[in-house]
C-alpha positions as a printed NumPy array, in Angstrom:
array([[  5.921,   3.26 ,  14.317],
       [  7.285,   0.253,  12.485],
       [  6.366,  -0.674,   8.945],
       [  6.542,  -4.385,   8.218],
       [  7.103,  -5.725,   4.743],
       [  6.354,  -9.283,   3.781],
       [  7.367,  -9.98 ,   0.207],
       [  6.483, -13.325,  -1.319],
       [  9.658, -13.682,  -3.356],
       [  8.451, -16.748,  -5.265],
       [  5.183, -15.033,  -6.105],
       [  6.977, -11.874,  -7.171],
       [  9.339, -13.881,  -9.358],
       [  6.382, -15.649, -10.991],
       [  4.699, -12.29 , -11.602],
       [  7.86 , -10.9  , -13.205],
       [  8.195, -13.993, -15.403],
       [  4.606, -13.462, -16.547],
       [  5.52 ,  -9.834, -17.232],
       [  8.416, -10.997, -19.4  ],
       [  6.056, -13.207, -21.398],
       [  3.561, -10.377, -21.777],
       [  6.289,  -8.008, -22.928],
       [  7.41 , -10.48 , -25.598],
       [  3.813, -10.858, -26.769],
       [  3.477,  -7.066, -26.889],
       [  6.623,  -6.874, -28.997],
       [  5.026,  -9.234, -31.529],
       [  1.741,  -7.301, -31.395],
       [  3.571,  -4.017, -31.943],
       [  5.255,  -5.424, -35.03 ],
       [  1.91 ,  -6.692, -36.328],
       [  0.433,  -3.194, -35.916],
       [  3.387,  -1.682, -37.782],
       [  3.02 ,  -4.253, -40.579],
       [ -0.72 ,  -3.602, -40.943],
       [ -0.167,   0.17 , -40.96 ],
       [  2.434,  -0.27 , -43.687],
       [ -0.089,  -2.302, -45.691],
       [ -2.696,   0.431, -45.178],
       [ -0.312,   3.143, -46.307],
       [  0.571,   1.153, -49.44 ],
       [ -3.121,   0.659, -50.198],
       [ -3.831,   4.374, -49.775],
       [ -0.677,   5.499, -51.565],
       [ -2.388,   7.322, -54.41 ],
       [ -5.37 ,   8.667, -52.469],
       [ -6.138,  11.785, -50.485],
       [ -6.445,   9.633, -47.339],
       [ -2.718,   8.923, -47.196],
       [ -1.998,  11.908, -44.91 ],
       [ -4.573,  10.686, -42.394],
       [ -3.069,   7.198, -42.52 ],
       [  0.401,   8.66 , -41.948],
       [ -0.804,  10.573, -38.876],
       [ -2.56 ,   7.498, -37.481],
       [  0.517,   5.419, -38.177],
       [  2.778,   7.827, -36.312],
       [  0.44 ,   7.977, -33.3  ],
       [ -0.181,   4.246, -33.07 ],
       [  3.49 ,   3.391, -33.508],
       [  4.51 ,   5.855, -30.794],
       [  1.791,   4.583, -28.432],
       [  2.785,   0.964, -28.999],
       [  6.413,   1.799, -28.271],
       [  5.463,   3.701, -25.125],
       [  3.45 ,   0.76 , -23.801],
       [  6.286,  -1.645, -24.55 ],
       [  8.897,   0.554, -22.847],
       [  6.718,   0.943, -19.747],
       [  6.251,  -2.82 , -19.491],
       [  9.978,  -3.411, -19.915],
       [ 10.706,  -0.793, -17.232],
       [  8.198,  -2.32 , -14.825],
       [  9.645,  -5.808, -15.187],
       [ 13.231,  -4.553, -15.02 ],
       [ 12.541,  -2.439, -11.935],
       [ 10.716,  -5.333, -10.305],
       [ 13.68 ,  -7.623, -10.924],
       [ 16.058,  -5.06 ,  -9.407],
       [ 13.808,  -4.795,  -6.353],
       [ 13.639,  -8.576,  -5.984],
       [ 17.435,  -8.858,  -6.222],
       [ 17.844,  -6.119,  -3.601],
       [ 15.489,  -7.967,  -1.243],
       [ 17.332, -11.236,  -1.793],
       [ 20.707,  -9.575,  -1.219],
       [ 19.434,  -7.917,   1.968],
       [ 18.094, -11.248,   3.232],
       [ 21.442, -12.888,   2.554],
       [ 23.321, -10.063,   4.288],
       [ 21.09 , -10.349,   7.369],
       [ 21.565, -14.119,   7.458],
       [ 25.345, -13.754,   7.132],
       [ 25.406, -11.103,   9.874],
       [ 23.332, -13.292,  12.185],
       [ 25.681, -16.235,  11.646],
       [ 28.685, -14.018,  12.316],
       [ 27.198, -12.817,  15.602],
       [ 26.57 , -16.379,  16.771],
       [ 30.304, -17.079,  17.039]])
């Protein structure tokens, strides 16, 4: 049984570039969440709700970081895969040329 793979390298590259853009936007969004949580904590500083705001802040900040790291890992892994495919294609082409002579 043979498994065939047909990777659209240009399409994959475009997808990874879009992933880079999304990751940068997420980085800005994460910072905006952190800034708003800081504002909330300052507003609630002298109230009994501050502990709840601290817990929410910790959870949301950790979740935002987790999402960002996963996106960065996906794009980075995709780029490594694309480079491996391109290197393999080049190696096969070089080998084929070498066998011609």
